[in-house]
C-alpha positions, 0 to 999 in steps of 0.5 A: 538488572542485567545490561541491554542484551539486545544491543549486543551483536549491533556493530560498533561504528569505527568512527562515532563522528562519522557515523553520526554525520552520515546519520544526519545526512540521511535523516528522513531518507530511510523508513523506521522500522515501527515496533512497540516496546515492553519497558516493564521493569526496565530502566528508562532514562529521561534527562531533563526536568522541566515541561517537556521532560514532564510529557515524556515521563507521563508517557512512560510511567504507564508502561511499567518502566523504571523511569530514572530522571536526571537534571540540575532542578525538576519541575514541581510535578516531576519532584512529586513523582519522585516523592511517591516513589514513581521515578528515581531522580539524578541531580546534576548534569548529565554523566554517562554513568546515568546510562548504566543498565538503561534500555532506552534513553530520551533527552528533553532538555533545552540545552543542545550541548547536553542533548548531543551528549546524551545521544553520543553516549547512548551510541557508544553503549548501543542504547536507542536514544530519542532527543526531542526535536533533534531527529538527526540525533535520534536512534529511534522516534516517539510517534504521535499515538492514539489510544483506545483500551489496549489498541494503540496507533502510532503515527510517525514522519521519521521525525521529519513532519511532526506536525503532519503526524500530529495533524493525522492523529487529531483526525483519527482521534475523531474517527475512532469511536471510544467504545473501541477501547471497551471492545479491545478490553473485552477481547483480551479478556476472552483471547484464550477462550476464543483460541481454544474455541476456534483454533484455525486461524482462517475461521477465527478471522472470520469470527472477529469480522462477525463480531465487527459486524455484529451490535457488540460494539454498539452494546458497549458504546451505550455503557451496557458492558454485560450484554456486550459480553454475553453478545460476544459469547453467544457469536463464539458459541456459534462459531462453528457455523463460520467454518463454512465452504470457501469461495473464490473473488475474481477481482479486477485490480485495474492497471496500477494505480492502487487508488483505482481499486474499487471499495469492494475490491479492497474490502476482499483483499482485507478478508482474503486467506489466499491471494492468486495474483497477476504478475501486472498487479502492481506492488502498490495494490498488493500493499493493500492487502492483508499482511497475513494472506498467502500471496501466490504470483501466478502471472503470465508474461510473453513467452513464459507462463509462470503457472499455467491456466490449468495450475491456476484452476487447481489452485483455486479448487484447492484453497476453496475446498479447504474453506479459505477465502481466495482472491483472484487479482487480476490486472485491469478487469477480468472480463476483458482479455483476462480468462475470467470467464474460463475461470468461472466457468471452472469454478461452477463446474466444481460447485465452488461459490464465486463473486466478481468485482469488476476492475477498471480495464487498462484501456480505459485507464491508460486513455484517461491518464494520457488525455486520450478521450476514447470517443469524442463527438467530432472525432470518434463515435466508437471504440473497439478493444482488440487483442491482437497477439496472434501472428497467423495470417488468419487471425479472425480479426475484422481489419476491414472494420478496423480500418474505418475512420471515426472510431477508436482502436484500443490494442491489448498487446506487447509492443512486438506486434506493431509492424503486422498492426500497421500492415494490416490497417494500411492494407485495408485502407486506414490512412498512414496519417492516422493518429496513434498513441503508445501508453507505457506503464499507464497510471503508474509513476513510470508512465510514459506516452509516445504520440505519432502516426500509423505510418511511423508507429513502429519507429517511434516505438523502436526510438523511445525503447517502448517496452510492455506493459504498453497499450496502443490507441489508434484513431483521431483522438490519440492525438489529443494526448499532445495537449490534454495530457495531465499525469506524468511527463508530457507525451513524446511527439512524433512530427505529424507528416499529415493529418486528416483531422484539423484539431488532431493535427493542430494538437500534434503541432502545438506539442511539437 
């Protein structure tokens, strides 16, 4: 067996001791790269002959690895495996020569010095090594695993919280039906036939979706393997029907917190062939999508359209006509200042099937995460959603209506229009002391809330460098954020100059 070529180009540390100290210091701070190794016919060294080593050997044997086990003495079961010719024994204390031709090493002794010697020697030879229960010495971790036939699920905490990984494994063991193993075996057996019958990846994905929605697994669960196989082959014969027309799903992604995405939205993201997403769709939401889906950013921001609306229409049409499942993923809700209606009109005009999945619009989420009730029996009997990007004097907005009390105004806008909003509201009679709140990055990890009054609104934004994406809330309920906030940092509160609503004034004063 040749030496381990995959390690040949790995930089050798100039100072192994320093490198080891760095790994120890950084342990748990960097994510591990998950991988499943093909160890068939490849030498693997296990140092240790007791119970822990026995468990590691038992996990390695089914992989087809050529397992070497080195220790001064061996448990009866380990000795029995050697007698059966399943493993090779190396008797004595660890020597670096044991690593000759080895691809992988596991140190599983109760001697910390011996374990460290294995890790150091393996590092010098660029061989991946695991030291049981000593994460800083490991160059790879052995994950907790769930096995269902050819299906394996690995869980790792990077060695930092093994009990948590084991807890999740136990939970998944009960959640994942044993019939998944039989289904996996069946799909592996017919893999070549499936690929030949359905060469298109998108159609093949829909075939697998159809299999999972069918009764194949229930037939396997009750032990009728023949009927399950017949059902699978029948679905395969009918797979030509799956190459149907493409379709578009208009999905609201919410304001940023991935936990606010609807179940239907999540399901469609996992079925999508193509995702056309806005700039404001958070990375956390996109992480929930299929890994192999094509992602195209079509976002817009002030003064710059990454893809014009006509281009978005063209992309939807192109991919849907190619038979693909398209998700048009929009921040917030597609029907609240999102031009979703225009996109559906275009799809309808071109005879493209579509569906709509509403999202939690930014005003609802940002207000909730800032502790601002949009309506309140004492302070606000109505709420109005307003977009105020226009700069012309006659913008068509009902500023006189906006100036009335006992209502909440939620402005979808950049922070650049605050001077104009203040001037229009004051000119139409809204009190200068009306509470206001600016919510930046609502529902996200970097959320910031500034609470002040209409009079000092633009100055507050400048003082705290509030930037888009941000929403403005105007009305008595805005002051309640000062004491009802629950997410992220406490609001930044400007001094209240006056207040027409006693409870709101008290909230401002209390927070200040």
